[in-house]
N, CA, C and O atoms as a GROMACS GRO file, in nm:
protein
  604
    1MET      N    1  -3.922   2.331   1.401
    1MET     CA    2  -3.800   2.282   1.340
    1MET      C    3  -3.748   2.387   1.242
    1MET      O    4  -3.817   2.425   1.147
    2GLN      N    5  -3.625   2.433   1.265
    2GLN     CA    6  -3.567   2.541   1.184
    2GLN      C    7  -3.555   2.506   1.037
    2GLN      O    8  -3.574   2.592   0.951
    3ALA      N    9  -3.523   2.380   1.007
    3ALA     CA   10  -3.504   2.341   0.867
    3ALA      C   11  -3.630   2.361   0.785
    3ALA      O   12  -3.622   2.383   0.664
    4LEU      N   13  -3.747   2.354   0.848
    4LEU     CA   14  -3.873   2.369   0.775
    4LEU      C   15  -3.926   2.512   0.776
    4LEU      O   16  -4.032   2.538   0.720
    5ALA      N   17  -3.854   2.604   0.840
    5ALA     CA   18  -3.896   2.744   0.843
    5ALA      C   19  -3.899   2.801   0.702
    5ALA      O   20  -3.815   2.763   0.619
    6PRO      N   21  -3.992   2.890   0.671
    6PRO     CA   22  -4.004   2.945   0.534
    6PRO      C   23  -3.874   3.003   0.479
    6PRO      O   24  -3.845   2.987   0.360
    7GLU      N   25  -3.795   3.072   0.563
    7GLU     CA   26  -3.671   3.133   0.514
    7GLU      C   27  -3.566   3.029   0.476
    7GLU      O   28  -3.468   3.062   0.409
    8ASN      N   29  -3.584   2.904   0.518
    8ASN     CA   30  -3.489   2.798   0.485
    8ASN      C   31  -3.540   2.707   0.374
    8ASN      O   32  -3.480   2.602   0.347
    9GLN      N   33  -3.648   2.745   0.309
    9GLN     CA   34  -3.706   2.668   0.199
    9GLN      C   35  -3.672   2.735   0.067
    9GLN      O   36  -3.661   2.858   0.060
   10PRO      N   37  -3.655   2.656  -0.038
   10PRO     CA   38  -3.627   2.716  -0.169
   10PRO      C   39  -3.750   2.790  -0.221
   10PRO      O   40  -3.863   2.754  -0.189
   11PRO      N   41  -3.728   2.893  -0.300
   11PRO     CA   42  -3.841   2.966  -0.359
   11PRO      C   43  -3.907   2.883  -0.468
   11PRO      O   44  -3.847   2.788  -0.519
   12PRO      N   45  -4.028   2.919  -0.505
   12PRO     CA   46  -4.092   2.849  -0.617
   12PRO      C   47  -4.006   2.867  -0.743
   12PRO      O   48  -3.951   2.974  -0.768
   13ALA      N   49  -3.996   2.760  -0.821
   13ALA     CA   50  -3.916   2.766  -0.943
   13ALA      C   51  -3.986   2.684  -1.051
   13ALA      O   52  -4.048   2.581  -1.024
   14ALA      N   53  -3.974   2.732  -1.173
   14ALA     CA   54  -4.038   2.665  -1.286
   14ALA      C   55  -3.970   2.533  -1.321
   14ALA      O   56  -4.035   2.438  -1.363
   15ASP      N   57  -3.838   2.527  -1.302
   15ASP     CA   58  -3.761   2.407  -1.336
   15ASP      C   59  -3.628   2.413  -1.262
   15ASP      O   60  -3.597   2.514  -1.198
   16PRO      N   61  -3.547   2.308  -1.268
   16PRO     CA   62  -3.418   2.308  -1.196
   16PRO      C   63  -3.326   2.423  -1.237
   16PRO      O   64  -3.254   2.477  -1.153
   17ALA      N   65  -3.326   2.460  -1.364
   17ALA     CA   66  -3.239   2.570  -1.408
   17ALA      C   67  -3.283   2.702  -1.345
   17ALA      O   68  -3.199   2.785  -1.308
   18ASP      N   69  -3.414   2.722  -1.333
   18ASP     CA   70  -3.467   2.843  -1.268
   18ASP      C   71  -3.426   2.846  -1.120
   18ASP      O   72  -3.386   2.950  -1.069
   19LEU      N   73  -3.435   2.733  -1.053
   19LEU     CA   74  -3.395   2.725  -0.913
   19LEU      C   75  -3.246   2.752  -0.897
   19LEU      O   76  -3.205   2.819  -0.802
   20GLU      N   77  -3.165   2.702  -0.988
   20GLU     CA   78  -3.022   2.727  -0.982
   20GLU      C   79  -2.991   2.876  -0.999
   20GLU      O   80  -2.906   2.930  -0.928
   21ARG      N   81  -3.060   2.942  -1.092
   21ARG     CA   82  -3.040   3.088  -1.109
   21ARG      C   83  -3.075   3.161  -0.980
   21ARG      O   84  -3.003   3.252  -0.939
   22LYS      N   85  -3.186   3.122  -0.917
   22LYS     CA   86  -3.227   3.187  -0.792
   22LYS      C   87  -3.126   3.161  -0.681
   22LYS      O   88  -3.099   3.249  -0.599
   23PHE      N   89  -3.071   3.041  -0.678
   23PHE     CA   90  -2.967   3.010  -0.578
   23PHE      C   91  -2.850   3.106  -0.592
   23PHE      O   92  -2.810   3.170  -0.495
   24TRP      N   93  -2.793   3.117  -0.713
   24TRP     CA   94  -2.674   3.201  -0.732
   24TRP      C   95  -2.703   3.348  -0.708
   24TRP      O   96  -2.613   3.423  -0.669
   25ARG      N   97  -2.827   3.392  -0.730
   25ARG     CA   98  -2.863   3.531  -0.701
   25ARG      C   99  -2.876   3.556  -0.552
   25ARG      O  100  -2.855   3.668  -0.507
   26ASN      N  101  -2.909   3.454  -0.473
   26ASN     CA  102  -2.939   3.471  -0.331
   26ASN      C  103  -2.838   3.410  -0.235
   26ASN      O  104  -2.854   3.423  -0.114
   27VAL      N  105  -2.736   3.342  -0.285
   27VAL     CA  106  -2.646   3.265  -0.198
   27VAL      C  107  -2.576   3.351  -0.092
   27VAL      O  108  -2.545   3.300   0.015
   28THR      N  109  -2.551   3.476  -0.120
   28THR     CA  110  -2.477   3.560  -0.025
   28THR      C  111  -2.567   3.652   0.059
   28THR      O  112  -2.516   3.730   0.139
   29LEU      N  113  -2.697   3.646   0.042
   29LEU     CA  114  -2.786   3.740   0.111
   29LEU      C  115  -2.793   3.717   0.262
   29LEU      O  116  -2.789   3.812   0.339
   30ARG      N  117  -2.803   3.592   0.304
   30ARG     CA  118  -2.803   3.560   0.447
   30ARG      C  119  -2.754   3.417   0.462
   30ARG      O  120  -2.772   3.335   0.372
   31PRO      N  121  -2.691   3.386   0.575
   31PRO     CA  122  -2.634   3.252   0.589
   31PRO      C  123  -2.742   3.144   0.598
   31PRO      O  124  -2.846   3.166   0.659
   32PRO      N  125  -2.717   3.029   0.537
   32PRO     CA  126  -2.812   2.918   0.545
   32PRO      C  127  -2.796   2.842   0.676
   32PRO      O  128  -2.698   2.861   0.748
   33LEU      N  129  -2.891   2.758   0.705
   33LEU     CA  130  -2.883   2.665   0.818
   33LEU      C  131  -2.797   2.548   0.773
   33LEU      O  132  -2.829   2.482   0.674
   34TYR      N  133  -2.687   2.522   0.845
   34TYR     CA  134  -2.595   2.417   0.803
   34TYR      C  135  -2.520   2.361   0.922
   34TYR      O  136  -2.480   2.435   1.011
   35GLY      N  137  -2.500   2.231   0.923
   35GLY     CA  138  -2.420   2.164   1.025
   35GLY      C  139  -2.332   2.061   0.957
   35GLY      O  140  -2.381   1.983   0.874
   36ALA      N  141  -2.205   2.058   0.989
   36ALA     CA  142  -2.111   1.969   0.922
   36ALA      C  143  -2.032   1.885   1.022
   36ALA      O  144  -2.019   1.921   1.138
   37ASP      N  145  -1.982   1.774   0.973
   37ASP     CA  146  -1.894   1.686   1.049
   37ASP      C  147  -1.952   1.640   1.182
   37ASP      O  148  -1.885   1.645   1.285
   38VAL      N  149  -2.077   1.596   1.180
   38VAL     CA  150  -2.142   1.541   1.298
   38VAL      C  151  -2.125   1.390   1.291
   38VAL      O  152  -2.183   1.325   1.204
   39LEU      N  153  -2.046   1.333   1.380
   39LEU     CA  154  -2.020   1.190   1.377
   39LEU      C  155  -2.148   1.113   1.402
   39LEU      O  156  -2.217   1.137   1.501
   40GLY      N  157  -2.182   1.021   1.313
   40GLY     CA  158  -2.302   0.939   1.330
   40GLY      C  159  -2.367   0.904   1.199
   40GLY      O  160  -2.317   0.937   1.091
   41SER      N  161  -2.480   0.836   1.210
   41SER     CA  162  -2.556   0.792   1.094
   41SER      C  163  -2.702   0.781   1.132
   41SER      O  164  -2.734   0.756   1.248
   42LEU      N  165  -2.790   0.800   1.036
   42LEU     CA  166  -2.932   0.779   1.060
   42LEU      C  167  -2.970   0.633   1.040
   42LEU      O  168  -3.085   0.596   1.064
   43TYR      N  169  -2.876   0.551   0.997
   43TYR     CA  170  -2.901   0.408   0.982
   43TYR      C  171  -2.894   0.340   1.119
   43TYR      O  172  -2.805   0.369   1.198
   44ASP      N  173  -2.987   0.252   1.145
   44ASP     CA  174  -2.989   0.175   1.268
   44ASP      C  175  -2.869   0.080   1.268
   44ASP      O  176  -2.840   0.017   1.167
   45GLU      N  177  -2.800   0.071   1.381
   45GLU     CA  178  -2.684  -0.017   1.390
   45GLU      C  179  -2.719  -0.163   1.361
   45GLU      O  180  -2.633  -0.238   1.315
   46ASP      N  181  -2.843  -0.203   1.388
   46ASP     CA  182  -2.885  -0.342   1.369
   46ASP      C  183  -2.931  -0.373   1.226
   46ASP      O  184  -2.963  -0.488   1.196
   47CYS      N  185  -2.934  -0.274   1.139
   47CYS     CA  186  -2.978  -0.296   1.001
   47CYS      C  187  -2.881  -0.393   0.933
   47CYS      O  188  -2.761  -0.368   0.929
   48LYS      N  189  -2.933  -0.503   0.881
   48LYS     CA  190  -2.850  -0.608   0.822
   48LYS      C  191  -2.822  -0.585   0.673
   48LYS      O  192  -2.734  -0.648   0.616
   49HIS      N  193  -2.897  -0.495   0.611
   49HIS     CA  194  -2.879  -0.469   0.468
   49HIS      C  195  -2.778  -0.358   0.449
   49HIS      O  196  -2.703  -0.324   0.541
   50TRP      N  197  -2.775  -0.300   0.330
   50TRP     CA  198  -2.681  -0.192   0.301
   50TRP      C  199  -2.690  -0.086   0.408
   50TRP      O  200  -2.799  -0.035   0.436
   51ASN      N  201  -2.579  -0.052   0.469
   51ASN     CA  202  -2.580   0.036   0.585
   51ASN      C  203  -2.456   0.124   0.582
   51ASN      O  204  -2.343   0.073   0.579
   52LEU      N  205  -2.475   0.255   0.581
   52LEU     CA  206  -2.361   0.347   0.578
   52LEU      C  207  -2.273   0.336   0.701
   52LEU      O  208  -2.157   0.379   0.698
   53ARG      N  209  -2.325   0.281   0.809
   53ARG     CA  210  -2.242   0.262   0.929
   53ARG      C  211  -2.137   0.153   0.908
   53ARG      O  212  -2.034   0.151   0.975
   54ARG      N  213  -2.163   0.063   0.814
   54ARG     CA  214  -2.074  -0.052   0.794
   54ARG      C  215  -2.043  -0.073   0.646
   54ARG      O  216  -2.080  -0.176   0.591
   55LEU      N  217  -1.979   0.020   0.584
   55LEU     CA  218  -1.936   0.000   0.446
   55LEU      C  219  -1.802  -0.075   0.452
   55LEU      O  220  -1.702  -0.022   0.501
   56ASP      N  221  -1.802  -0.196   0.404
   56ASP     CA  222  -1.686  -0.283   0.416
   56ASP      C  223  -1.585  -0.251   0.306
   56ASP      O  224  -1.612  -0.272   0.188
   57THR      N  225  -1.469  -0.200   0.346
   57THR     CA  226  -1.363  -0.169   0.251
   57THR      C  227  -1.232  -0.224   0.306
   57THR      O  228  -1.223  -0.259   0.424
   58VAL      N  229  -1.132  -0.230   0.222
   58VAL     CA  230  -0.999  -0.273   0.268
   58VAL      C  231  -0.950  -0.178   0.378
   58VAL      O  232  -0.894  -0.222   0.478
   59LEU      N  233  -0.972  -0.048   0.359
   59LEU     CA  234  -0.928   0.050   0.458
   59LEU      C  235  -0.998   0.028   0.592
   59LEU      O  236  -0.933   0.030   0.696
   60SER      N  237  -1.130   0.009   0.590
   60SER     CA  238  -1.201  -0.010   0.718
   60SER      C  239  -1.157  -0.140   0.786
   60SER      O  240  -1.150  -0.145   0.908
   61ARG      N  241  -1.129  -0.244   0.709
   61ARG     CA  242  -1.081  -0.370   0.767
   61ARG      C  243  -0.944  -0.354   0.832
   61ARG      O  244  -0.922  -0.402   0.943
   62VAL      N  245  -0.852  -0.288   0.762
   62VAL     CA  246  -0.717  -0.268   0.815
   62VAL      C  247  -0.722  -0.182   0.941
   62VAL      O  248  -0.657  -0.214   1.041
   63LEU      N  249  -0.798  -0.076   0.937
   63LEU     CA  250  -0.810   0.010   1.055
   63LEU      C  251  -0.871  -0.065   1.173
   63LEU      O  252  -0.820  -0.056   1.285
   64ALA      N  253  -0.978  -0.140   1.149
   64ALA     CA  254  -1.044  -0.216   1.256
   64ALA      C  255  -0.949  -0.320   1.314
   64ALA      O  256  -0.945  -0.340   1.436
   65ALA      N  257  -0.872  -0.387   1.229
   65ALA     CA  258  -0.777  -0.489   1.277
   65ALA      C  259  -0.670  -0.427   1.365
   65ALA      O  260  -0.617  -0.492   1.456
   66ALA      N  261  -0.637  -0.301   1.338
   66ALA     CA  262  -0.536  -0.232   1.419
   66ALA      C  263  -0.598  -0.158   1.537
   66ALA      O  264  -0.528  -0.093   1.614
   67GLY      N  265  -0.732  -0.169   1.551
   67GLY     CA  266  -0.800  -0.102   1.662
   67GLY      C  267  -0.817   0.048   1.642
   67GLY      O  268  -0.828   0.122   1.739
   68HIS      N  269  -0.822   0.092   1.517
   68HIS     CA  270  -0.834   0.234   1.486
   68HIS      C  271  -0.955   0.261   1.398
   68HIS      O  272  -1.014   0.169   1.340
   69SER      N  273  -0.990   0.386   1.389
   69SER     CA  274  -1.090   0.432   1.294
   69SER      C  275  -1.057   0.575   1.256
   69SER      O  276  -0.981   0.643   1.326
   70LEU      N  277  -1.113   0.620   1.147
   70LEU     CA  278  -1.095   0.758   1.103
   70LEU      C  279  -1.233   0.821   1.088
   70LEU      O  280  -1.302   0.794   0.989
   71PRO      N  281  -1.275   0.904   1.182
   71PRO     CA  282  -1.406   0.970   1.169
   71PRO      C  283  -1.415   1.046   1.037
   71PRO      O  284  -1.323   1.119   0.999
   72GLY      N  285  -1.525   1.027   0.969
   72GLY     CA  286  -1.545   1.091   0.840
   72GLY      C  287  -1.486   1.015   0.724
   72GLY      O  288  -1.512   1.048   0.608
   73VAL      N  289  -1.405   0.911   0.753
   73VAL     CA  290  -1.348   0.827   0.649
   73VAL      C  291  -1.397   0.684   0.666
   73VAL      O  292  -1.460   0.629   0.575
   74SER      N  293  -1.369   0.624   0.780
   74SER     CA  294  -1.417   0.487   0.804
   74SER      C  295  -1.541   0.486   0.894
   74SER      O  296  -1.602   0.381   0.915
   75GLU      N  297  -1.578   0.600   0.946
   75GLU     CA  298  -1.701   0.617   1.024
   75GLU      C  299  -1.779   0.732   0.960
   75GLU      O  300  -1.720   0.833   0.923
   76PRO      N  301  -1.910   0.717   0.946
   76PRO     CA  302  -1.987   0.820   0.874
   76PRO      C  303  -2.003   0.951   0.951
   76PRO      O  304  -2.006   0.953   1.074
   77TYR      N  305  -2.011   1.057   0.876
   77TYR     CA  306  -2.046   1.189   0.927
   77TYR      C  307  -2.183   1.226   0.872
   77TYR      O  308  -2.222   1.183   0.764
   78LEU      N  309  -2.256   1.305   0.948
   78LEU     CA  310  -2.383   1.361   0.904
   78LEU      C  311  -2.363   1.508   0.872
   78LEU      O  312  -2.286   1.578   0.938
   79TYR      N  313  -2.433   1.554   0.771
   79TYR     CA  314  -2.435   1.695   0.734
   79TYR      C  315  -2.580   1.737   0.723
   79TYR      O  316  -2.661   1.666   0.664
   80PHE      N  317  -2.612   1.851   0.780
   80PHE     CA  318  -2.748   1.904   0.776
   80PHE      C  319  -2.744   2.034   0.700
   80PHE      O  320  -2.661   2.120   0.728
   81GLY      N  321  -2.832   2.050   0.605
   81GLY     CA  322  -2.833   2.173   0.528
   81GLY      C  323  -2.972   2.215   0.490
   81GLY      O  324  -3.065   2.135   0.491
   82SER      N  325  -2.985   2.340   0.455
   82SER     CA  326  -3.111   2.396   0.408
   82SER      C  327  -3.085   2.469   0.277
   82SER      O  328  -2.972   2.470   0.226
   83TRP      N  329  -3.187   2.529   0.224
   83TRP     CA  330  -3.177   2.610   0.102
   83TRP      C  331  -3.059   2.706   0.114
   83TRP      O  332  -3.044   2.772   0.216
   84ARG      N  333  -2.977   2.714   0.014
   84ARG     CA  334  -2.859   2.798   0.003
   84ARG      C  335  -2.736   2.738   0.072
   84ARG      O  336  -2.631   2.803   0.074
   85SER      N  337  -2.744   2.618   0.129
   85SER     CA  338  -2.626   2.556   0.190
   85SER      C  339  -2.524   2.521   0.083
   85SER      O  340  -2.560   2.479  -0.027
   86THR      N  341  -2.400   2.539   0.116
   86THR     CA  342  -2.291   2.500   0.027
   86THR      C  343  -2.186   2.426   0.107
   86THR      O  344  -2.184   2.432   0.230
   87PHE      N  345  -2.100   2.359   0.038
   87PHE     CA  346  -1.985   2.295   0.101
   87PHE      C  347  -1.865   2.333   0.017
   87PHE      O  348  -1.876   2.348  -0.104
   88ALA      N  349  -1.752   2.349   0.081
   88ALA     CA  350  -1.634   2.399   0.012
   88ALA      C  351  -1.590   2.308  -0.102
   88ALA      O  352  -1.600   2.185  -0.093
   89TRP      N  353  -1.543   2.371  -0.211
   89TRP     CA  354  -1.482   2.294  -0.318
   89TRP      C  355  -1.355   2.235  -0.261
   89TRP      O  356  -1.275   2.306  -0.201
   90HIS      N  357  -1.336   2.105  -0.279
   90HIS     CA  358  -1.221   2.041  -0.218
   90HIS      C  359  -1.188   1.910  -0.287
   90HIS      O  360  -1.266   1.857  -0.366
   91THR      N  361  -1.070   1.859  -0.255
   91THR     CA  362  -1.029   1.724  -0.292
   91THR      C  363  -1.051   1.638  -0.169
   91THR      O  364  -1.016   1.679  -0.058
   92GLU      N  365  -1.108   1.519  -0.185
   92GLU     CA  366  -1.136   1.433  -0.070
   92GLU      C  367  -1.008   1.396   0.004
   92GLU      O  368  -0.900   1.389  -0.056
   93ASP      N  369  -1.021   1.373   0.135
   93ASP     CA  370  -0.907   1.333   0.218
   93ASP      C  371  -0.835   1.214   0.154
   93ASP      O  372  -0.898   1.115   0.116
   94MET      N  373  -0.705   1.225   0.143
   94MET     CA  374  -0.619   1.119   0.089
   94MET      C  375  -0.665   1.071  -0.049
   94MET      O  376  -0.636   0.958  -0.088
   95ASP      N  377  -0.736   1.157  -0.123
   95ASP     CA  378  -0.789   1.124  -0.256
   95ASP      C  379  -0.881   1.003  -0.254
   95ASP      O  380  -0.894   0.933  -0.355
   96LEU      N  381  -0.946   0.978  -0.140
   96LEU     CA  382  -1.038   0.865  -0.129
   96LEU      C  383  -1.172   0.900  -0.193
   96LEU      O  384  -1.202   1.016  -0.219
   97TYR      N  385  -1.253   0.797  -0.217
   97TYR     CA  386  -1.388   0.818  -0.266
   97TYR      C  387  -1.477   0.868  -0.153
   97TYR      O  388  -1.441   0.858  -0.036
   98SER      N  389  -1.591   0.919  -0.189
   98SER     CA  390  -1.687   0.968  -0.092
   98SER      C  391  -1.824   0.910  -0.124
   98SER      O  392  -1.862   0.899  -0.241
   99VAL      N  393  -1.898   0.873  -0.020
   99VAL     CA  394  -2.034   0.823  -0.036
   99VAL      C  395  -2.127   0.926   0.026
   99VAL      O  396  -2.106   0.968   0.140
  100ASN      N  397  -2.229   0.966  -0.048
  100ASN     CA  398  -2.327   1.061   0.004
  100ASN      C  399  -2.466   1.001  -0.014
  100ASN      O  400  -2.496   0.942  -0.118
  101TYR      N  401  -2.548   1.017   0.087
  101TYR     CA  402  -2.684   0.964   0.083
  101TYR      C  403  -2.776   1.072   0.135
  101TYR      O  404  -2.759   1.121   0.247
  102LEU      N  405  -2.873   1.109   0.055
  102LEU     CA  406  -2.970   1.210   0.095
  102LEU      C  407  -3.085   1.141   0.167
  102LEU      O  408  -3.164   1.070   0.105
  103HIS      N  409  -3.094   1.161   0.298
  103HIS     CA  410  -3.198   1.096   0.377
  103HIS      C  411  -3.333   1.164   0.362
  103HIS      O  412  -3.437   1.098   0.364
  104TYR      N  413  -3.332   1.296   0.346
  104TYR     CA  414  -3.457   1.371   0.346
  104TYR      C  415  -3.436   1.502   0.272
  104TYR      O  416  -3.328   1.560   0.276
  105GLY      N  417  -3.539   1.547   0.205
  105GLY     CA  418  -3.536   1.680   0.146
  105GLY      C  419  -3.526   1.680  -0.005
  105GLY      O  420  -3.534   1.576  -0.071
  106ALA      N  421  -3.508   1.799  -0.057
  106ALA     CA  422  -3.499   1.819  -0.202
  106ALA      C  423  -3.367   1.765  -0.254
  106ALA      O  424  -3.270   1.754  -0.178
  107PRO      N  425  -3.361   1.732  -0.381
  107PRO     CA  426  -3.235   1.683  -0.439
  107PRO      C  427  -3.123   1.784  -0.423
  107PRO      O  428  -3.146   1.905  -0.421
  108LYS      N  429  -3.001   1.733  -0.412
  108LYS     CA  430  -2.882   1.817  -0.404
  108LYS      C  431  -2.836   1.852  -0.545
  108LYS      O  432  -2.858   1.775  -0.639
  109GLN      N  433  -2.772   1.965  -0.559
  109GLN     CA  434  -2.709   2.004  -0.685
  109GLN      C  435  -2.559   1.989  -0.666
  109GLN      O  436  -2.502   2.049  -0.575
  110TRP      N  437  -2.495   1.910  -0.749
  110TRP     CA  438  -2.352   1.885  -0.738
  110TRP      C  439  -2.279   1.957  -0.852
  110TRP      O  440  -2.328   1.962  -0.965
  111TYR      N  441  -2.163   2.010  -0.820
  111TYR     CA  442  -2.072   2.064  -0.920
  111TYR      C  443  -1.942   1.986  -0.904
  111TYR      O  444  -1.885   1.983  -0.795
  112ALA      N  445  -1.896   1.925  -1.010
  112ALA     CA  446  -1.775   1.844  -1.003
  112ALA      C  447  -1.679   1.886  -1.114
  112ALA      O  448  -1.721   1.922  -1.224
  113ILE      N  449  -1.553   1.882  -1.082
  113ILE     CA  450  -1.449   1.913  -1.180
  113ILE      C  451  -1.387   1.780  -1.222
  113ILE      O  452  -1.334   1.709  -1.138
  114PRO      N  453  -1.393   1.745  -1.350
  114PRO     CA  454  -1.332   1.619  -1.393
  114PRO      C  455  -1.180   1.622  -1.369
  114PRO      O  456  -1.118   1.728  -1.381
  115PRO      N  457  -1.121   1.509  -1.335
  115PRO     CA  458  -0.976   1.506  -1.310
  115PRO      C  459  -0.893   1.569  -1.422
  115PRO      O  460  -0.791   1.633  -1.395
  116ALA      N  461  -0.935   1.552  -1.546
  116ALA     CA  462  -0.860   1.610  -1.658
  116ALA      C  463  -0.861   1.763  -1.656
  116ALA      O  464  -0.774   1.826  -1.718
  117SER      N  465  -0.957   1.824  -1.587
  117SER     CA  466  -0.968   1.971  -1.581
  117SER      C  467  -0.921   2.027  -1.447
  117SER      O  468  -0.935   2.147  -1.424
  118ARG      N  469  -0.867   1.944  -1.360
  118ARG     CA  470  -0.828   1.989  -1.227
  118ARG      C  471  -0.726   2.104  -1.231
  118ARG      O  472  -0.746   2.207  -1.166
  119ALA      N  473  -0.619   2.086  -1.306
  119ALA     CA  474  -0.515   2.190  -1.311
  119ALA      C  475  -0.570   2.322  -1.364
  119ALA      O  476  -0.535   2.428  -1.313
  120ARG      N  477  -0.656   2.315  -1.462
  120ARG     CA  478  -0.716   2.436  -1.519
  120ARG      C  479  -0.804   2.508  -1.415
  120ARG      O  480  -0.798   2.630  -1.401
  121PHE      N  481  -0.887   2.430  -1.342
  121PHE     CA  482  -0.973   2.488  -1.239
  121PHE      C  483  -0.890   2.548  -1.126
  121PHE      O  484  -0.918   2.660  -1.081
  122GLU      N  485  -0.788   2.476  -1.078
  122GLU     CA  486  -0.704   2.529  -0.972
  122GLU      C  487  -0.631   2.655  -1.018
  122GLU      O  488  -0.612   2.747  -0.938
  123GLY      N  489  -0.590   2.659  -1.143
  123GLY     CA  490  -0.527   2.781  -1.196
  123GLY      C  491  -0.622   2.898  -1.196
  123GLY      O  492  -0.583   3.010  -1.164
  124LEU      N  493  -0.748   2.874  -1.231
  124LEU     CA  494  -0.850   2.979  -1.227
  124LEU      C  495  -0.866   3.031  -1.085
  124LEU      O  496  -0.868   3.152  -1.063
  125MET      N  497  -0.877   2.941  -0.988
  125MET     CA  498  -0.895   2.982  -0.848
  125MET      C  499  -0.771   3.054  -0.795
  125MET      O  500  -0.784   3.151  -0.720
  126ARG      N  501  -0.653   3.008  -0.832
  126ARG     CA  502  -0.530   3.077  -0.789
  126ARG      C  503  -0.526   3.220  -0.844
  126ARG      O  504  -0.482   3.313  -0.776
  127GLY      N  505  -0.573   3.235  -0.968
  127GLY     CA  506  -0.577   3.368  -1.028
  127GLY      C  507  -0.679   3.460  -0.961
  127GLY      O  508  -0.655   3.580  -0.948
  128MET      N  509  -0.792   3.403  -0.918
  128MET     CA  510  -0.897   3.483  -0.854
  128MET      C  511  -0.865   3.514  -0.707
  128MET      O  512  -0.902   3.620  -0.657
  129LEU      N  513  -0.797   3.421  -0.640
  129LEU     CA  514  -0.771   3.434  -0.496
  129LEU      C  515  -0.625   3.404  -0.464
  129LEU      O  516  -0.596   3.309  -0.390
  130PRO      N  517  -0.531   3.481  -0.518
  130PRO     CA  518  -0.388   3.447  -0.505
  130PRO      C  519  -0.338   3.441  -0.360
  130PRO      O  520  -0.253   3.357  -0.328
  131ASP      N  521  -0.389   3.526  -0.273
  131ASP     CA  522  -0.340   3.527  -0.135
  131ASP      C  523  -0.372   3.398  -0.061
  131ASP      O  524  -0.296   3.356   0.027
  132LEU      N  525  -0.484   3.333  -0.095
  132LEU     CA  526  -0.522   3.209  -0.027
  132LEU      C  527  -0.432   3.092  -0.063
  132LEU      O  528  -0.420   2.997   0.014
  133PHE      N  529  -0.368   3.098  -0.179
  133PHE     CA  530  -0.287   2.986  -0.225
  133PHE      C  531  -0.138   3.006  -0.198
  133PHE      O  532  -0.059   2.914  -0.222
  134LYS      N  533  -0.098   3.122  -0.148
  134LYS     CA  534   0.045   3.148  -0.127
  134LYS      C  535   0.107   3.056  -0.022
  134LYS      O  536   0.219   3.009  -0.038
  135SER      N  537   0.034   3.030   0.086
  135SER     CA  538   0.092   2.952   0.195
  135SER      C  539   0.085   2.801   0.172
  135SER      O  540   0.155   2.726   0.240
  136CYS      N  541   0.003   2.755   0.079
  136CYS     CA  542  -0.010   2.610   0.058
  136CYS      C  543  -0.050   2.580  -0.086
  136CYS      O  544  -0.158   2.621  -0.129
  137PRO      N  545   0.034   2.509  -0.161
  137PRO     CA  546  -0.001   2.478  -0.299
  137PRO      C  547  -0.116   2.377  -0.311
  137PRO      O  548  -0.175   2.363  -0.418
  138GLU      N  549  -0.148   2.307  -0.204
  138GLU     CA  550  -0.259   2.209  -0.204
  138GLU      C  551  -0.378   2.266  -0.128
  138GLU      O  552  -0.439   2.198  -0.046
  139PHE      N  553  -0.412   2.391  -0.157
  139PHE     CA  554  -0.515   2.461  -0.081
  139PHE      C  555  -0.650   2.391  -0.083
  139PHE      O  556  -0.725   2.400   0.014
  140PHE      N  557  -0.684   2.322  -0.191
  140PHE     CA  558  -0.814   2.257  -0.201
  140PHE      C  559  -0.831   2.142  -0.102
  140PHE      O  560  -0.944   2.096  -0.081
  141ARG      N  561  -0.725   2.096  -0.042
  141ARG     CA  562  -0.736   1.989   0.058
  141ARG      C  563  -0.784   2.043   0.193
  141ARG      O  564  -0.817   1.964   0.282
  142HIS      N  565  -0.788   2.173   0.211
  142HIS     CA  566  -0.825   2.232   0.340
  142HIS      C  567  -0.975   2.252   0.358
  142HIS      O  568  -1.019   2.287   0.468
  143LYS      N  569  -1.054   2.231   0.255
  143LYS     CA  570  -1.200   2.241   0.260
  143LYS      C  571  -1.251   2.373   0.317
  143LYS      O  572  -1.345   2.375   0.396
  144VAL      N  573  -1.189   2.480   0.279
  144VAL     CA  574  -1.236   2.610   0.326
  144VAL      C  575  -1.268   2.705   0.212
  144VAL      O  576  -1.305   2.820   0.237
  145LEU      N  577  -1.257   2.662   0.088
  145LEU     CA  578  -1.283   2.749  -0.026
  145LEU      C  579  -1.428   2.738  -0.066
  145LEU      O  580  -1.462   2.668  -0.162
  146GLY      N  581  -1.515   2.806   0.007
  146GLY     CA  582  -1.658   2.803  -0.022
  146GLY      C  583  -1.694   2.900  -0.132
  146GLY      O  584  -1.618   2.992  -0.162
  147VAL      N  585  -1.811   2.880  -0.191
  147VAL     CA  586  -1.854   2.965  -0.300
  147VAL      C  587  -1.870   3.109  -0.255
  147VAL      O  588  -1.858   3.201  -0.336
  148TRP      N  589  -1.897   3.131  -0.127
  148TRP     CA  590  -1.917   3.268  -0.079
  148TRP      C  591  -1.789   3.351  -0.088
  148TRP      O  592  -1.797   3.474  -0.087
  149LEU      N  593  -1.672   3.288  -0.097
  149LEU     CA  594  -1.547   3.362  -0.108
  149LEU      C  595  -1.529   3.423  -0.246
  149LEU      O  596  -1.443   3.509  -0.266
  150LEU      N  597  -1.608   3.381  -0.342
  150LEU     CA  598  -1.592   3.430  -0.479
  150LEU      C  599  -1.664   3.561  -0.502
  150LEU      O  600  -1.654   3.619  -0.611
  151TYR      N  601  -1.737   3.609  -0.404
  151TYR     CA  602  -1.815   3.731  -0.422
  151TYR      C  603  -1.748   3.850  -0.362
  151TYR      O  604  -1.802   3.961  -0.368
   0.00000   0.00000   0.00000
């Protein structure tokens, strides 16, 4: 199994801060093992308790009543990652909430920009990567601004 290969495991670290320093030093050295937007769930369809396959929301009810669904919004997606995996800084589709559940592995490290600091962060990114923002003022909705572009 590739995910358990030594090169896809985090290095020994004294504490979470040490591991984070090692991540930022090594993030661009070689690509991580990563898979995104795989339609499905590891939850059994017959599970009667809390189940990511069936999160009941007004949106999922309206879509189901109309005979529609939105993969990744009203139907779950799976993401597979290993040490050094990243996901693009972005705003969620239609400004909706997102549910994430770690089925297996080490804890994830999240970086979030509070809504009050959004304009400041976007201004910083526009200043660092002006060509990427010229064609679309809502560039963060495209989910392509990964941390590797900052190097």
